[in-house]
N, C-alpha and C positions, 0 to 999 in steps of 0.2 A: 470311227470319226472323231474326234475333239470337236465340241461345239464351245464359240465363246458366251459369255453368259453377258448380255449389255445391261445396266443398272437400268435402263428406262428413263423416262423422264423425273415419273416420281422419282427415281433413286438418284440423278443427277438433282434435284430440287433439294432433295434432302442434304446433299453432299456441299452445294453450296451455302445453305442455310446454316447448316452446323460449321461450317468455316467463317463463315460472315461473322456468327453471335460467335465463335473464338475468339475470332479478331477483336471481335469488340471488346471480350472480356477481357483480354490480354491486354488492350489499351488502355480501359479505365484502371489494371492494377497498376502499370507501367505511370498514368498519373496521378494517382492516389494515395501511392504507399508511399513512405515517408525512407523504411531502412529499405536498403538495396537490394541485400540478401529475399527479402521478404517478397519485391518485387518480381526478382529475378522468376523465383520458386513457383508464383503464382502464373507468371507470364509464359513458362515451359509448360505447367500443368495444363494450360488451357489452351498451348498452339497442341504439345503431343497429343493428348485427350480430348481433343475438339466436342464429343459429346458431355461425356464425365465430367471433363475439366471446367468447365461453365460453370456445373450445376452445382460442384465442390465450389466454387470463388462465391458464386450466390449465397451460397449455406455459410461458408466458415470465411471470406474472405473478406465481404464489406463490410466497411465500419459504419451500421445503421445508429452508432449510439451517437455520433460527431454531429450525424443531420437533428437527430431527435435533440441533443443537449440545447444544437445552436436556437432552433424552435420555442424550447423550453427560457432560453434568455433574452428572447427575441422578447417575449410574453413579460418577461418583470422588468424590473426598473435596468436603466443603462448601467452594466459595469462600470465600477472608480475610472480613471481613465489616468490615475498615478497615486503616485503617494505626494503630501508635502514635502515641498523641498526641504523643508529643513528639519524633516524627521530625524533623520541620520542624526544631529545634534544631542539625542537624549543618551545613545546607545554610546559604548565604550569606543574612543578614538582608533582602536584600529579595525574596528567593524564597519564602519563610518560606510564606506566603499560596498560591504555585506550588507548592509541595510540598503543599500539605493540598489544594488541588481535584482536585491529579494523584491523590494513593492515594485520595480519596472516588471519583474516577471510576473506577482502575481495581480497587479492591480489594486491589493489589500492593504489598507493602512495597520503601520505599528501601532498596536494599543500600550497602553500606561496602567500603572495601578494593579498589578495584578499580582496573583497569589500560583505558587506552583508546589505541589506537594506531591513526593516521589512515593509510590506504595509495592512496595515488593510483595512479590506472588497471591495467591489469590487467598491467603491468611490475612492481608492484610487488605489488599482491594475491593474483596469483596464484601467484608459487613462495612466499609465505607459507603460502599454502592448502593449496600440493602438500608442503612439508614438513614441516607438520601431522599429512598423513593420514599423509606415509611412517612418522612417529613413533607414530603412535596403535598404543596396543594393547590396547586396550580395546573401542570403541564409537568407532562414525562414525555421524552423522546428516547428510545434504545433505538442506537444500531446495531448491530454485532455480525460475524460473519460465521462461528459457530457458537450453536444456542443447543449446549448439551442436553437430554431426555436423563437425567439422573439426579443427584442428590440435592446438590447444587443448583443446579438449572431450573429443578423444581419450587426450592427456595426463589428464585425469583420471579417463577411465573403465579406462585402465593402471596408474593408481596406486590406483584404489581395489578392480581386482582381484586388486591384491597384500598390499595390507589382509587380503581375505579370505580368501586362501591362509594367511597369518599366523593366522589365527583370531579376526579383529577381526571384532564385530557391527557389520557395515553397513548403513545402512537409506538408499535416495537416493527420496527424492519428486518426482517434478515434478507440473507443471500440466499437466491433460489437455488446454487450447487451447493454451499454451503450448510446447509439443513440437510444433507443428507448423508452429511460425518455422525449423524444420530439417530437412533432408530430405539422406540416410535419418533416420527420428529415431533418435538414442541409444539410447530404451530396449531396442533389440532387440538393439544393442549391448551394452550393460550385460547385460543378460539372458544372451546367450553367454560371455560373461564372466564369470558366476554369479555377480555383483552383484544382491541382492535391490532390486528395485526396483516401486513403484504409482505410478498417476497419481490426483490429484486430481481428482473431477469431472470425469472424462473427458464431452465431451457426446455424443450419440446420441441415434436417431431407431429402433431398436426393441432394447430396450426406451428409452418415451421419458426421455431424461436432458437437457432444456432449462435446461444450467448455461451456458453459452457465454458470459455475462456475468458470471459470479461465478466469479474468478476468483482462486488463491492465489498471488499478488504477491512472498510471502516470500521474503529469498535469506540461508537461513541455513547452517553448516557449526559443527557442535562436536564435539569431540574430546575424548573422553574423559572428557570431563566436567569440561576443565579451562579448556579455551581456543574460544572461540568467535569465528566471521566473519559479522557482519551489514551491511549498507548496499546500495546501490542496484545493485549489480553483479551481471549473469547469469553465465553459462559460456562463454565464445567467443569468438573470435576479433576479433569486433566493439569488445570493449572493449578491446584493445590499443593505446593513442590514437596510437601513432608509426607503425602498419599505414596504408595506404592506407584510406579511409572510416573511421577507427578515431574512436571515442567517447572522448572524458573523463568519468571517474566517479570516484569512491571509496567507499573500503571499510574496515571500521574490524575490528581484532583485539581483542579485548573476555577480560581474566582477572580472575580473581575469584568472587566470591558472585552476581553478575548473568547469570554463565552459566548455575547450575542455571535459571534464572527460563527464558532463552532456551533451554533445553534440554525444557524442559516445553512451549513452544508446538511445538517439534518433534513432540514425544510424543504431544500432544493432537490435533494435523493426522493424524500416523499411525494412531493410533486408529481415528479419524474416516474416515480412507481405508480400511482394512484390516481395523479389526475385533481388529487386535492389542494384547491390552495389556501385555505386557511393558515392565518399565523396570526401569532400574536403580538399587538401593536407595542411597538420597541420602547425602552426605557431607560433611562440613563442610568448606569452600573458605580456601586460607589467602589473607590478605591480599598484596593484591598491587600495591595504587596509593592514591591518594587521593579516587578519584572515586565517588561517589555516585550510581547508576545505579538505574534502574528499568525495566522492559519497558513498554510498551504496545500491546497487540494493539484490532485493530478489524477489522470487515468485517460482510458482512450476517446473520451470526448473533449480532451483539450488538442488544440491545433498546435503547443510547445510539450514539447520535455521538461516541462516548467520543475519539478523534482530533479532531476538531474543538473539542468541549468545553474540552480541554486546550492548542488552541494558539490558543486565543480566550483565555484565564487568562494563557500563557505571552506572547505580545501585550498584554498588559491589564497585566502586572505591569511594563513596559517602561518607564524611567527616562531613559535614553538613545540609546537604539540599538539599533531591530531588523534581521538580516540575513538573507535567506533568498534561496537558490539550488536550486532548481527549473527542468526541463525542462519541464514542463505545467501550466501555471498558468489556471485558471479556477474562482476560490475563490468556494465558497457566498457569500450573502447577508451573512452575520454574521462570515464571517473578513474580508472589504470592509470590513464597518465596522469593525472591529475595528484593520483597519490606517489607515482613514481618521480614526477616532479617538486614535490613536496620531500619528499628522502634526502635527493640531490641537493636543494638547498640547504639543509643541515635541520630541517622540522623532524623531530620524533615524532614517526608515526606508529601507534599500536592497534592492532585489529586482534580480536578477540571473536571467535568462533567456535561453535559447539566439538568438543571431541568427538562427541556418539552424536548422529544428528538421526532425528527420527523419520529423514528421507535419505535412506542410505546413498541412491544416484545423484542427488546432490551433492555430499559429502564427495562423493567421486568425481564427480565433474569439476566441483570447486579443487582437490588437488593438482585437477590439469593446468591451473592457471597462476598458482602461489608463487611459484619459480621466477614469473614474470616482476613481482612484487620485492619477494624477497632478496631477488639479486642486486635491489638498487636502494636495499637498507631499508625495505620494511616491514615492521616488526608484528610475525605472525603467530597467535597464540592459540592451542585448544585450551579451552576451559573444560575442569575437571566437570561429573556429572553430579545431578540429573540435567537431564537435555534443557539447556536456558534458550529460550524464546522470546529474548530481551533486542531489542531495538534501537539505541543509543550512536550520537553524534555528539562528542566536545570537541571544540576550539580554543585552543589557549586559555584554558579557564573562564572563556568571557563568554561563549556563545553556543549554543544546544539546539536540538533538533531530539522531538521525542513525537511518537506517533506510531503508524501501524506498518510503515513502509520497509521493505528489507531493501538489501541492495542487490537485487537479481532483476534481469528481463522483466520477469511477471508484474512485480510489484512498481518498476520504472513505465513499462508500457501497457499492460493489460491489464494492470487491476484497479479498481477507484479507487484511491490514496487518502488518506489524513494527517498530514505532520502541522507540528507546531514549531517554531521558531523562539525561543526562549533569550533572550539578550539581558542576562543577570549572573555578576559573577558568581552568589552565594549559591545560587541554584546549579550552576555549573560546575562549581568546584565539588559540590556533592554526588553529583553524576558520574565526574571525573573519578572520585575516590573508591566509587563502584566499578568502574571498571579497572579500575589498576588492582583494587583485591585482587580482582579476576587475572591480570596479569600475574601479580605475585605468585597467584596458589596454582598457575599454567601452567603448560607444556611449552616452550620456545620451540617453533618450526622452523628448521634449519635449511641452508642450500645442500647440503649434503643429504641429509635424511630427504630430503623429495628427490635431488637424483640417485638416491639410493634403493628405489622402491623397485621389488624384483618387474623384471620384463612384463610378465601376463597384467600385471598391475597397473602397470604403466598405458596398459593396452585399454584395458578395461576402465581408466579413470578420462583418458582422449576419447575412446567412444561417447560415453555419457556427457561429456563436453560438447559432441558435435549434437545436441539436441538442445544445447542451452537457449536458444528461443523461446524452446517449447518449457520449459522446465520451470 
């Protein structure tokens, strides 16, 4: 005789409780996720797996960073409510609207009198950075995603240690996940040398710190509040282009009023990580050049996709040419549409990608979307080796963006990024010449080439494209 097993009162209570928790988690995802695909995915996970789903959502789906950032902002001075109404008059007439858009989105004013110098590869960037560190007399603030424990990394450690011995206020901020790219981890050597160092959102199990997806990808060096270095370059031998397996990249030295904005970005991250509120007193900046500059920060702590909004605005402002160089290219729909529309209205759009990517799955996923651009007249080029990690945007030889952000979901949604807008024709022309050189010596991708890929290659590319939100 078969007996029916009843769950009993305790069992029913567990079932009801798990159902209520799953429903509450699903409602939280529905109300707080901005991306419909992410919202749908988390709602499905919570309802289909009422025990494990809410736990996974609590660990990996809830954006605690935005909440913590709001608390931090509330403790600081009120953010700028906008930008001066006439600040756009200082830029090229073609970009007055772009200046308004960026100002409204960021709440950060344009700064005048800046000098911006491009430094190609580690062979140019590292000596300039080390020289600035050696000459520091007051403070050195360094943030980087990857800090390798090799010959280049050790040179920086020793220079920072000497600065500490001179009485300089040195602070080093490492990304909690990025530091794992090198072994032994440089953090331990920095501490042995007496260099103050902190980790940004280190992932961990006890207590649970599920921040592995939320990375500080900014590369910042500020010396004495006078000179700043930003760009895409980490610290390590891999960015020496002439070395075996080296990487091409570009970094930038900035002097002028924009340095204070860059320094503020570091200090906000430092306070967010350590709770240390110490900040140097502000002082007027000397006029160093002709460039108008503004910082643009983006990350999962922001309510707006600031970088995407400014990118779309810049491309919409183009009348003649858009030049893009990026190592990782999986643009969101709104950026794809902006590039297509620019090409349709007669703007010459060039996108330069590495011919051989250090992340093959990114290369494959990208190939699945290129036809949407090439079909409408966007020119896509593969740059010949070595691998190029450079991130650049130039519009009409008057406007440029430099910084740490790639054009992929991770940079545009998940990473903490720093971009600097540069309104300066001379600088924009120099960057444009660099990109055009890559175009002239690269390989132009045709629609015939993309459609002629073998069937298995197209399946592979489409398969990895499915994981676009997580790449």
